[in-house]
ChimeraX commands (.cxc) that place a marker at each C-alpha (Angstrom):
marker #1 position -96.51,-57.10,-50.98 radius 0.5
marker #1 position -93.81,-59.14,-52.64 radius 0.5
marker #1 position -91.81,-57.72,-55.52 radius 0.5
marker #1 position -91.09,-59.99,-58.44 radius 0.5
marker #1 position -87.32,-60.35,-58.98 radius 0.5
marker #1 position -86.77,-62.44,-62.13 radius 0.5
marker #1 position -83.04,-62.63,-61.41 radius 0.5
marker #1 position -83.56,-64.03,-57.90 radius 0.5
marker #1 position -83.85,-67.68,-56.88 radius 0.5
marker #1 position -87.61,-67.82,-57.42 radius 0.5
marker #1 position -87.18,-66.27,-60.87 radius 0.5
marker #1 position -84.53,-68.83,-61.79 radius 0.5
marker #1 position -86.78,-71.69,-60.61 radius 0.5
marker #1 position -89.66,-70.36,-62.72 radius 0.5
marker #1 position -87.33,-69.93,-65.71 radius 0.5
marker #1 position -86.00,-73.49,-65.28 radius 0.5
marker #1 position -89.55,-74.86,-65.13 radius 0.5
marker #1 position -90.52,-72.99,-68.31 radius 0.5
marker #1 position -87.37,-74.19,-70.11 radius 0.5
marker #1 position -88.03,-77.79,-69.04 radius 0.5
marker #1 position -91.31,-77.71,-70.99 radius 0.5
marker #1 position -89.55,-76.89,-74.29 radius 0.5
marker #1 position -88.78,-79.94,-76.46 radius 0.5
marker #1 position -84.98,-80.40,-76.27 radius 0.5
marker #1 position -84.64,-81.10,-80.01 radius 0.5
marker #1 position -86.07,-77.66,-80.80 radius 0.5
marker #1 position -83.33,-75.82,-78.88 radius 0.5
marker #1 position -80.15,-74.87,-80.82 radius 0.5
marker #1 position -76.77,-76.00,-79.45 radius 0.5
marker #1 position -75.79,-72.38,-78.64 radius 0.5
marker #1 position -78.26,-72.49,-75.75 radius 0.5
marker #1 position -77.00,-75.85,-74.42 radius 0.5
marker #1 position -74.41,-76.07,-71.63 radius 0.5
marker #1 position -71.34,-78.13,-72.59 radius 0.5
marker #1 position -71.22,-79.54,-69.05 radius 0.5
marker #1 position -74.85,-80.45,-68.35 radius 0.5
marker #1 position -75.92,-80.89,-71.99 radius 0.5
marker #1 position -79.13,-79.13,-70.97 radius 0.5
marker #1 position -80.51,-75.69,-71.88 radius 0.5
marker #1 position -78.92,-72.94,-69.79 radius 0.5
marker #1 position -81.14,-71.25,-67.22 radius 0.5
marker #1 position -78.46,-68.88,-65.84 radius 0.5
marker #1 position -75.74,-68.67,-68.53 radius 0.5
marker #1 position -72.35,-67.19,-67.64 radius 0.5
marker #1 position -69.23,-66.60,-69.70 radius 0.5
marker #1 position -66.00,-68.20,-68.49 radius 0.5
marker #1 position -62.41,-67.16,-69.29 radius 0.5
marker #1 position -62.48,-69.35,-72.43 radius 0.5
marker #1 position -65.21,-67.13,-73.91 radius 0.5
marker #1 position -67.76,-69.95,-73.87 radius 0.5
marker #1 position -71.04,-69.91,-71.97 radius 0.5
marker #1 position -72.00,-72.45,-69.32 radius 0.5
marker #1 position -74.77,-72.95,-66.79 radius 0.5
marker #1 position -73.63,-71.04,-63.68 radius 0.5
marker #1 position -74.15,-73.91,-61.22 radius 0.5
marker #1 position -72.35,-76.37,-63.50 radius 0.5
marker #1 position -69.22,-74.27,-64.10 radius 0.5
marker #1 position -69.06,-73.28,-60.41 radius 0.5
marker #1 position -69.15,-77.00,-59.50 radius 0.5
marker #1 position -66.47,-77.63,-62.16 radius 0.5
marker #1 position -64.21,-75.16,-60.32 radius 0.5
marker #1 position -65.09,-76.59,-56.87 radius 0.5
marker #1 position -63.93,-79.98,-58.13 radius 0.5
marker #1 position -60.54,-78.43,-58.83 radius 0.5
marker #1 position -60.73,-78.09,-62.61 radius 0.5
marker #1 position -58.94,-75.06,-64.06 radius 0.5
marker #1 position -59.38,-75.96,-67.71 radius 0.5
marker #1 position -62.08,-75.20,-70.25 radius 0.5
marker #1 position -64.85,-77.82,-70.13 radius 0.5
marker #1 position -65.33,-77.24,-73.86 radius 0.5
marker #1 position -61.73,-77.20,-75.16 radius 0.5
marker #1 position -59.58,-78.55,-72.34 radius 0.5
marker #1 position -57.30,-75.50,-72.56 radius 0.5
marker #1 position -56.14,-73.92,-69.28 radius 0.5
marker #1 position -58.31,-71.06,-68.03 radius 0.5
marker #1 position -56.57,-67.80,-67.10 radius 0.5
marker #1 position -58.99,-67.20,-64.21 radius 0.5
marker #1 position -62.22,-68.51,-62.68 radius 0.5
marker #1 position -64.24,-65.29,-62.81 radius 0.5
marker #1 position -67.67,-65.64,-64.40 radius 0.5
marker #1 position -69.66,-62.94,-66.17 radius 0.5
marker #1 position -73.45,-63.20,-66.62 radius 0.5
marker #1 position -74.34,-63.71,-70.29 radius 0.5
marker #1 position -77.34,-61.40,-70.42 radius 0.5
marker #1 position -77.33,-61.37,-74.23 radius 0.5
marker #1 position -77.67,-65.17,-74.52 radius 0.5
marker #1 position -80.28,-65.24,-71.78 radius 0.5
marker #1 position -82.28,-62.50,-73.52 radius 0.5
marker #1 position -82.04,-64.17,-76.94 radius 0.5
marker #1 position -83.28,-67.46,-75.47 radius 0.5
marker #1 position -86.12,-65.73,-73.62 radius 0.5
marker #1 position -87.19,-63.87,-76.73 radius 0.5
marker #1 position -87.17,-67.00,-78.86 radius 0.5
marker #1 position -88.68,-69.52,-76.42 radius 0.5
marker #1 position -90.21,-67.89,-73.36 radius 0.5
marker #1 position -92.46,-65.18,-74.78 radius 0.5
marker link #1:1,2 radius 0.2
marker link #1:2,3 radius 0.2
marker link #1:3,4 radius 0.2
marker link #1:4,5 radius 0.2
marker link #1:5,6 radius 0.2
marker link #1:6,7 radius 0.2
marker link #1:7,8 radius 0.2
marker link #1:8,9 radius 0.2
marker link #1:9,10 radius 0.2
marker link #1:10,11 radius 0.2
marker link #1:11,12 radius 0.2
marker link #1:12,13 radius 0.2
marker link #1:13,14 radius 0.2
marker link #1:14,15 radius 0.2
marker link #1:15,16 radius 0.2
marker link #1:16,17 radius 0.2
marker link #1:17,18 radius 0.2
marker link #1:18,19 radius 0.2
marker link #1:19,20 radius 0.2
marker link #1:20,21 radius 0.2
marker link #1:21,22 radius 0.2
marker link #1:22,23 radius 0.2
marker link #1:23,24 radius 0.2
marker link #1:24,25 radius 0.2
marker link #1:25,26 radius 0.2
marker link #1:26,27 radius 0.2
marker link #1:27,28 radius 0.2
marker link #1:28,29 radius 0.2
marker link #1:29,30 radius 0.2
marker link #1:30,31 radius 0.2
marker link #1:31,32 radius 0.2
marker link #1:32,33 radius 0.2
marker link #1:33,34 radius 0.2
marker link #1:34,35 radius 0.2
marker link #1:35,36 radius 0.2
marker link #1:36,37 radius 0.2
marker link #1:37,38 radius 0.2
marker link #1:38,39 radius 0.2
marker link #1:39,40 radius 0.2
marker link #1:40,41 radius 0.2
marker link #1:41,42 radius 0.2
marker link #1:42,43 radius 0.2
marker link #1:43,44 radius 0.2
marker link #1:44,45 radius 0.2
marker link #1:45,46 radius 0.2
marker link #1:46,47 radius 0.2
marker link #1:47,48 radius 0.2
marker link #1:48,49 radius 0.2
marker link #1:49,50 radius 0.2
marker link #1:50,51 radius 0.2
marker link #1:51,52 radius 0.2
marker link #1:52,53 radius 0.2
marker link #1:53,54 radius 0.2
marker link #1:54,55 radius 0.2
marker link #1:55,56 radius 0.2
marker link #1:56,57 radius 0.2
marker link #1:57,58 radius 0.2
marker link #1:58,59 radius 0.2
marker link #1:59,60 radius 0.2
marker link #1:60,61 radius 0.2
marker link #1:61,62 radius 0.2
marker link #1:62,63 radius 0.2
marker link #1:63,64 radius 0.2
marker link #1:64,65 radius 0.2
marker link #1:65,66 radius 0.2
marker link #1:66,67 radius 0.2
marker link #1:67,68 radius 0.2
marker link #1:68,69 radius 0.2
marker link #1:69,70 radius 0.2
marker link #1:70,71 radius 0.2
marker link #1:71,72 radius 0.2
marker link #1:72,73 radius 0.2
marker link #1:73,74 radius 0.2
marker link #1:74,75 radius 0.2
marker link #1:75,76 radius 0.2
marker link #1:76,77 radius 0.2
marker link #1:77,78 radius 0.2
marker link #1:78,79 radius 0.2
marker link #1:79,80 radius 0.2
marker link #1:80,81 radius 0.2
marker link #1:81,82 radius 0.2
marker link #1:82,83 radius 0.2
marker link #1:83,84 radius 0.2
marker link #1:84,85 radius 0.2
marker link #1:85,86 radius 0.2
marker link #1:86,87 radius 0.2
marker link #1:87,88 radius 0.2
marker link #1:88,89 radius 0.2
marker link #1:89,90 radius 0.2
marker link #1:90,91 radius 0.2
marker link #1:91,92 radius 0.2
marker link #1:92,93 radius 0.2
marker link #1:93,94 radius 0.2
marker link #1:94,95 radius 0.2
marker link #1:95,96 radius 0.2
view
């Protein structure tokens, strides 16, 4: 038997598919990634205190950027922290 891991890759794909069905205009800006301009599936908090889609901010760093995508200010580090609160708020409002 397979266990369901909503934080795993399959869970993220299912979450992304569910989010894609929500009309974009009904989603507040707080849930939108400043890089992709799309709703965040796997939001993380960067050193600037803002949340971004994990894949997008990781790619931002791979491309050599060390500044905030939102403000342009230098980032003190490239560590990312999962934003469970934002993810939970979004799920409660749109995915229940």
